C-alpha positions as CSV (number, residue, x, y, z in Angstrom):
1,X,-0.1,-0.1,0.4
2,X,1.3,3.1,-0.9
3,X,1.6,6.4,1.2
4,X,-1.2,8.2,-0.2
5,X,-3.1,4.7,-0.3
6,X,-2.7,4.7,3.7
7,X,-3.3,8.8,3.8
8,X,-7.0,7.9,1.5
9,X,-7.8,5.8,3.9
10,X,-7.2,7.6,6.8
11,X,-8.9,11.0,5.8
12,X,-11.9,8.4,4.9
13,X,-11.9,6.7,7.5
14,X,-11.5,10.1,10.0
15,X,-13.7,12.5,8.3
16,X,-15.4,11.3,5.5
17,X,-17.2,7.8,6.2
18,X,-19.7,7.8,3.6
19,X,-17.0,7.2,0.4
20,X,-14.5,4.7,-0.1
21,X,-10.7,5.1,-0.6
22,X,-10.6,4.7,-3.9
23,X,-13.9,7.8,-4.6
24,X,-11.1,10.2,-2.6
25,X,-9.9,12.7,-5.2
26,X,-6.0,12.5,-4.7
27,X,-6.3,16.7,-5.7
28,X,-9.4,17.4,-3.6
29,X,-8.8,20.5,-1.6
30,X,-10.1,18.8,1.7
31,X,-9.6,22.6,3.9
32,X,-11.6,24.3,0.7
33,X,-14.4,22.2,0.6
34,X,-15.0,21.8,4.4
35,X,-13.8,18.2,5.2
36,X,-11.2,19.0,7.3
37,X,-11.7,22.0,9.4
38,X,-8.4,23.7,12.0
39,X,-8.7,20.6,15.2
40,X,-9.4,18.6,12.0
41,X,-5.8,19.7,10.4
42,X,-4.3,19.5,14.3
43,X,-5.4,15.3,14.0
44,X,-4.3,14.8,10.3
45,X,-0.8,16.2,11.9
46,X,-1.0,14.1,14.7
47,X,-1.5,11.0,12.5
48,X,0.9,12.0,10.0
49,X,4.0,12.5,12.5
50,X,2.8,9.2,14.5
51,X,2.1,7.3,11.4
52,X,4.5,8.1,9.2
53,X,7.9,9.2,12.4
54,X,7.7,12.8,11.0
55,X,8.4,15.5,13.1
56,X,6.9,18.3,11.9
57,X,8.3,21.4,12.7
58,X,6.7,25.2,13.4
59,X,7.9,26.2,9.6
60,X,5.7,22.9,8.1
61,X,2.8,24.1,9.7
62,X,2.0,25.5,5.9
63,X,-2.0,24.8,5.2
64,X,-1.0,23.6,1.6
65,X,0.9,20.3,3.6
66,X,-2.0,19.2,4.5
67,X,-4.7,20.7,1.5
68,X,-4.9,17.0,-0.4
69,X,-4.1,14.0,-0.1
70,X,-0.9,14.5,-3.2
71,X,0.4,17.4,-1.0
72,X,-0.1,15.6,2.2
73,X,2.5,12.9,0.1
74,X,4.8,15.0,-1.1
75,X,5.5,16.5,2.2
76,X,5.6,13.3,3.6
77,X,8.3,12.2,0.9
78,X,10.3,15.1,1.5
79,X,10.2,15.1,5.2
80,X,11.5,11.3,4.5
81,X,13.8,12.7,1.2
82,X,12.5,10.4,-0.8
83,X,10.3,10.6,-3.9
84,X,6.2,10.4,-4.4
85,X,5.5,7.2,-4.7
86,X,1.6,6.9,-5.0
87,X,-0.3,9.5,-6.9
């Protein structure tokens, strides 16, 4: 399972229970569309830190890093120094 698949699965489970991960477009703007609010972003960041073993620093708290599945996947890959595998 790719990172993008794991991210989609988490977002659907936590915020969009009426969808399947396959129904969530990787470029859907989760913030503008109201899928995730400010509290949800904090929950998502905590999950990213725990699940991917990252420490999200103050400079990484840019909403654009957490705006879509693709953006989160890119952020995780960049933080790990790897390439994006599941877009």
